[in-house]
N, C-alpha and C positions, 0 to 999 in steps of 0.2 A: 391439556386438550388443545388441538390446533384451532386457531382463531380467537383464543382468549388471551388476555393480557393480565399480568399480575397487577392488581389494583393498588396494592400497597406501594409497589415500586413506582408506578406512575404518579401517585400522589407526591412521592418524594421528588419526582422529576417535574413538579409543577403542573401535573395534569389531574383533573378530577375524574371520579369513576364514570360519570355520565359522558365524558369526552369533551366537556367544555373547558376552555382555558381559564386558569386562575389569573389573578391580577399580576402574578409574577411572569406570566408567559408573554413572550415578545409577539406583538401583532405586526402584520405585514407593513403597516405604515411606518413603524419605528425603524425598519431597516434603512430607510432613507437617511436617518440621522447618523448612521454608523460610519466611522472613518474607514477609508480604504487601507490605510497604512496602520498596522497593528504593532504595538510595542512588543519587543522580544521578551519572553518569559524566562525565568531562571529554570535550569534543568532541561533545556531544549536540546537542539542538535549540537554535536561537537563543533567547536569553532574552526573556521578556516579550512574546511576539508573539501569543499566543492571545487572542482577544477575547471568548471566552465564559468562563463560570465553571468549565468542565471542564478539568482540568489536562492539560498536555502529557505525552506518554509519553517519558521520557528514553531515550536511545540508548546502547547498549553501546559502549565505546571500544576493544574488542579489534580485532585485525587482521581484514580481510575474509576470509571463509571461502574455502577452496580448492574449485575445481570438481570435480564428480564425474559419472560416467556414470549417467544416469537409467534406471531400469527401467520396467516397465509401471505403469499407475495402480494404486493400492492396491485390494485386494478388499474385500468387505463394505461397499461404499459405501451411503449412505442410500438409501431407496426413491426411484424416479424419477417425475417428473411426465410428462405426455403428451409434452412436447417434449424429454425426456431430461435435463432439468436436475435438480440435486439438490433434494430436497424441503426446504422451509423449516422453520424452528424452531417448535416448539410453544410455547404460553404457559407450559408448566411448565419451561422451560429453566433457570430459577434456583430452582425449587421442587420438584425431583424428589424422589420418595419414597426411603426407604432401599433398597427393593428395586430401584428404577431405578438408584440410585447404584451399588449393588454390581454391577449388570449392565452398567454403563458405558453407560447409555442415550444415544442420539444425539438424542433428542427427536422423532424422526420416527415416524409411525404405520406399523405393519407388520401385514399380515393373516396372515402365516405366521411360524413360528419358525425356519425353515430359514436365514434370514439373521441370523446372530448379530451383535449390535450391538457397536460399538467399545468398547474399554476400555483403560485405561492399560497393562495387561499385554500388549497387542498390539504394544507398541513398545519397542525398545531406545532409551534416552535418552542422548544424547551431550552435548557441551559447549554452554554457553549462547551464543546468537547475539545476544541483546539483552535488555534488561530495562526495566521502567518502573513507573508508578504502580499499575497493576492486575495486574501479574504479569511473566512472563518468556517468552522464546521460546527453544526448544532445538532443536538438530539431533537428528533422530530417524530410526529405521529401522523400518518395519513388518516384523515378524518373518517373516510368511508369504511375502510377495512380495519382501522385501529392498529395498523401495522407500524412497528417501531423501526425507524431508519436513522441514518446519519445524513444530514443535508449539508452539503458543502457549497458555500456561496463564494464565488470568485468574481472580483470586480473587473469589468471589461477594460477600464482605463489602465489598470495595473498590467493586465495581460498584454495589452497593446503597447504599453510603455517599454516592456521588456521583450517584446516581439516573440511571444510564446503562444500565439493563437494556434499556429499549426501543430504545436506540441500538444495542446489541449485536445484538438480534434483527433489527433492520432491516439492519445490516451483513451478517449471515449470510444473510438472505433475498436481498439484492441480489447480493452477491459470488458466492454459490454458483450463481447462474444465469448468470453471465457467462463466455463462452468466447472469448477473444481472446489472441493471442500476446504482446501488450503489457499484459495484465492478469494479476496474480498469481491463480492458481487457489485456490479454497477447496474442498477435496475433501469435507469433512464436519466434524462436531463430535460431542462427547460430553461428559458431565459426571459429577462425583461429588458428594459432600456439600458440598465446599468450593470446587471449581474448575470452570470451564468450559474445555474444551480445543478449540482450532481446529486442524484438520489442513490445513496450507497447503503450497503449492508451495515448494520450496527454491530460493531465488535465490542461486546459487553465488558470485557476485562481490560480494554485499553491498549496502551502502547507497550510493546516488548522492551523498547529501549529504556523506559522508565524503570521497569522491573530489574533490568540488568544494572542500571545505575544504583539502585537501592541495595542490590545483593552483591555487587562487584563482579561475581562470576556465577555460573550455573554448575550444578553437579553433573556428572557424566550421564546419568539416566535422562535428565531433562534435556541436556544438550543433544544426545543421540536421538531422542524423540523429535526434537525440533528439526535436526538436520535431515532425518528420514522424511519428515513431512515436506520440507522444502525440496528435497530431491524428487519426490513424487510430483509436486506442483511444477517444478522446472521441467521434468520429463514431459508432462502434459503440455506446457507452453511450447517446448521445442518440437513436439509432435504437430503443433499448429503453426510452426515456423515463426514463433514469437521468441525473441531474445529480450530478456528483462534489462540487463546492463546496469542495474543499480541495486543489487541485493545488499542490504545492510540492516542493522537493528532498527534504525529509524523508520524503515519502510515496512515494518512488520507489526501486525496487531494480533490480539488474542481474543478468541471467541468466548462464548459463555462457559464452555467446558475447558477453557484453557488451550484450545487448539490454535495453532499458528495460522495466520492468514497474510499473504502478500497483499499490501494495500496501495502501493504507489507504482503506477505504470508510466510515469512521466517521461522516462528515458527509454522505454521499451520500443521495439521496432519489429515490424513484420518483414522478414527477409527470407523468402522461400528459395531464391536462386542466386543471391549475391552476397558477397562479403562486405562488411561495413568498415568505414574509415573514421567515423566521428569519435573524437575524444570526449567522453562523457562519463558521468558517474562521480564517485567520491574518491579522493586521493588515496586513502588507506586501503581501498578495495580495488584500485586499478590494476589490471593484469599487465605483465611486461610488454605484450604486443601493443597495447594502447600507449604505454609510456614511450615506446620506441617509434610510434606513429605508423605501425604496420596495420594491414587489414585484420579484422577480427571476425569471429563467428560465435556460435552458441557456447563455445568453450570458455568464453569470458564469465559466464554464469557459474561454471564449474570452479574456476579460480575463486570467485566471490564466496562460494560455498565453503571452500577451505579456509579463507580468511575469517568468515563468520564462525566456523567451528572453533578456530583458535581463540577468537575474541570471547565467545561464550564460556570457554573453559578457563581462560587466563585473565579476562577482564579488560584487555586492551588488544588492538590489532597487532599482527606479528611484525610488521615492518615500520612501526611508529618510530619517528626520529625527530630531532630538533631541526625544524625547517623543511620545506618542501623538497629541496634538492637532495638532502640526505635520505629522505623517504624514497625518492625516485631511485637512488643508488641501491638501497637495500632491496627494493622490489626487483630491479634488473639482475641483481646478484642472487635473488631468492635467498637472502640472508636470514634463514629460518633458525631461530633459537627458542628453546622452551625454558621458562623460568623454573627455579627450584620449587617455588610455591606460587599458586596451589599445585599440588602434585597431580600430574597427568599420566594416565595409564599408557603403556606401550602401544596398545591397540588404537587409542585416540591419536597418538603421535604418528602411527603408521598411516592412518587414513588421511590426516592433514598433509603429511609429506607426499602422498600420492595425488592429492588434489592440487597442491602448490608446485607444479612443474612449469618451468619456463616455456618449454615447447608445448603448445596447446594440445597437440596430438597425443602427448604422453600422459595427459591428465586422466585420472580414473573416470570412466564413463558413469553417468548417473545411475544407470541400471546396476552397475557393479557396486556403486556406493551402497545401495540398498541391500546387497548381498555381502557386504564387508563384515567380518567377524565381530568387530566392535559395535556396529549398528545392530546386527542380529542379536548380540548379547545384552545390549543396554537399552535399546529403544522399547518403549512400552507397547508399541504397536507390533513388535516382532513376536511371533509364536515362541521363539527360543527364550526370549526374556520373560515371557509369561509362564513358562513351564517350571 
C-alpha cells in the first residue's frame, strides 16, 4: 500500500517502527567529524580508466541493500517550473550565506515562506551505501513522509579543489528535470556551510557493476533486457537534447524489481543546437570521434551502448588492451573480436557490430535497436520474448 514502509526492513536499516532513530543511526552533529577524503574500497571502479583529470568516485564494497516498499514522494520539494520539473540550482549553491546554511537552503528561489526548505534535520540517516572522493551516499528516511531515499553528501572543499562546481550544477539541472523509469530520480538538494546534499531515489538492489563482477558476464536474456531499457532511457534523454556521455556499468543501478536505472549524470550535457568537443568519459567506452578530437553528438551514447552490450555478454570491454595507447589504437580501428567463450549468438554479434561503427552516422539508431531481432527475441519486455 502506498505510503507504508516495511517495518522489518527499516529495523534492519537501524530505524524503529515509530520512526525514531536508534543508537546506531548517525545524527546530524556527527557529520562534522566525518573525513572528506574516503579510503578506496575493494571491488570498486576499474582502475585507470578515466581519461580526464577528474578522479573516479570509488564504490563501497558492502553487500547490496535490501529492497523496501516505497511510499509517496517526499514533501517540500523545490519550487516547480511550468512543466512540473524541479527548479534548477542557483549560482550560490556552493557559496550560501550562514543564514541560508542554517535554514538548509535548497538554492531555489521561493516567493513565499510557507514551503520550508530542506535541511539535514528532516532526515533520519542510516547506513552508508557508497563513498568516494567527494563524499558519501547514505540510506535515509524523510521523517514526515517516512519516504526512503538515498542522501548523497558532497564536500564543498573537495568540489572546489577539483574545480567541479559547474559540473555539479549542470548535473543537478539536468537530472532533476528527467522523468523516466530507467533514470534515477533526483528529488531535490540542499546545502550547509560544508556540504551539498542530493536527495536521490533509492535503488534497492544496488550497483549493476558489482553484480557483473560477481557473475563475470550476463546471459543473453538479461543483457537484452538491460540494453532495451537503456535504449529507451537514452531515446528519452536525446528527445530532451541531453547527451549522457558516460554510459558504463559503474553508472548503472538496479531498482527493487531489478530494473536498470542510469544513476550518474556528471558528464551529461544539454546540447540542443551544437556539437560538443569535450573529451570526457571512460577510456574503454570512448568513441573514435572523441579519441580523434573531433566534434561529437548524441551518437556517442549509441557507441557506449554497443560497448556495454559486449561487456555484459563477454565480461570485459571489446577494445581492452595493455596500456592506454593500445586501447586507443583498437578503438580507432574498431578492432572488434568476439571470444570463443562465453558463446555469443549471431544475433547479439550483429547488434554489437551495428552499434560499433566508426562513422557516427552509420550507427544503428536507438529506435531501431529496440526493433532489432535479437532484442525482440530475448528482452523480457518484448512481446515476442513473452510469447
